[in-house]
C-alpha positions, 0 to 999 in steps of 0.5 A: 425645612428639614434638619440635616440631622433628620435627614441623615438619620432617614437616609442611614434608615433607607440604607438599611432597608435596601440592603435587607431587601437586597439580601432577600431578593438573593435569598430567592434567587439562589434557593428559589424559595417563595417569599410572601412579600407583606412580611418581607415589607414588614421586616423592611419596615423593622429594619429601617427604623432600627438602622435609623435609630442606630444611625441617629444614636452613632451620630449623637455619640461621635458628637456631630 
């Protein structure tokens, strides 16, 4: 079974990555610019990692 802290951390990473992808899609719709998918998903992966790390650090700092 996965610990609750790990699940929370992964979910915050998913939220961050999906928020980035939504903003990227909005940019494409507004400007009409073609954005290659490979770099877009690469950046989303980095945003996932940063979001997960930030969520983990915030949870440790709050003391939960």
